[in-house]
C-alpha positions as CSV (number, residue, x, y, z in Angstrom):
1,M,130.7,122.8,133.1
2,T,129.4,119.5,131.6
3,L,126.8,119.0,129.0
4,A,123.6,117.0,129.7
5,I,124.1,114.9,126.5
6,D,127.1,113.4,124.9
7,L,127.6,114.9,121.4
8,L,130.2,112.4,120.2
9,N,128.1,109.3,121.2
10,P,124.5,110.2,120.6
11,L,121.7,107.7,121.4
12,E,120.4,105.6,118.4
13,S,116.9,106.7,119.1
14,S,117.8,110.4,118.9
15,E,119.8,109.8,115.7
16,K,116.8,108.3,114.0
17,R,114.6,111.2,114.9
18,S,117.0,113.9,113.7
19,H,117.1,115.2,110.1
20,K,119.1,113.2,107.6
21,L,121.7,116.0,107.2
22,K,122.0,116.8,110.9
23,R,123.1,113.3,112.0
24,L,126.6,112.6,113.2
25,V,127.1,110.6,110.0
26,Q,124.7,111.6,107.2
27,S,122.5,108.8,105.8
28,P,119.4,108.8,103.7
29,N,115.9,107.8,105.0
30,S,115.0,105.9,101.9
31,F,115.8,102.3,101.0
32,F,115.1,99.6,98.5
33,M,113.0,96.6,99.6
34,D,111.9,93.2,98.2
35,V,108.1,92.9,98.2
36,K,106.4,89.6,98.0
37,C,103.1,89.4,96.1
38,P,100.4,87.8,98.2
39,G,98.8,86.2,95.1
40,C,101.6,84.7,93.1
41,F,104.5,84.9,95.7
42,Q,106.7,86.6,93.2
43,I,109.4,89.0,94.6
44,T,109.6,92.6,93.2
45,T,112.2,95.3,94.2
46,V,110.4,98.5,95.2
47,F,111.8,101.9,96.3
48,S,110.6,102.9,99.8
49,H,109.6,106.4,98.6
50,A,108.2,105.3,95.2
51,Q,106.1,108.0,93.5
52,T,104.2,105.7,91.1
53,V,101.9,102.7,91.6
54,V,103.9,99.5,91.5
55,Q,102.3,96.4,90.1
56,C,103.3,92.7,90.2
57,S,104.7,91.6,86.9
58,G,103.2,88.1,87.3
59,C,99.6,88.8,88.2
60,A,99.3,92.6,87.8
61,T,98.0,93.2,91.4
62,I,99.0,96.5,93.0
63,L,101.9,96.1,95.4
64,S,102.3,99.7,96.6
65,Q,100.6,103.1,96.2
66,P,102.4,106.5,96.6
67,T,101.6,108.8,99.4
68,G,103.2,112.2,100.3
69,G,106.4,110.5,101.6
70,K,106.8,106.7,101.9
71,A,104.9,104.4,99.6
72,R,102.1,102.4,101.2
73,L,102.2,98.7,100.7
74,T,99.0,96.8,99.9
75,E,97.4,94.7,102.6
76,G,99.0,91.3,102.8
77,C,102.3,92.2,101.1
78,S,105.4,91.3,103.0
79,F,108.7,93.1,102.6
80,R,112.4,92.8,103.4
81,R,114.8,95.7,103.5
82,K,117.6,95.1,100.9
83,Q,121.2,95.2,102.1
84,N,123.6,97.6,100.4
């Protein structure tokens, strides 16, 4: 009897959909990112699941607003996921 799926080598798409504790190797869904302000082009580090409003330290514009899960970036902000 063979299984329809390979349990030792799961597909990357199915690993992303599964819960963070039920993956083959546990990993968090959250991350830090560098957000560039659209007004003054200053870079600020923001947590992906931030629970407070994040403002630019240079021009005081709002960079991200909290939602129930991930923080929502303001229109025009660009971001880059930080490496370890």
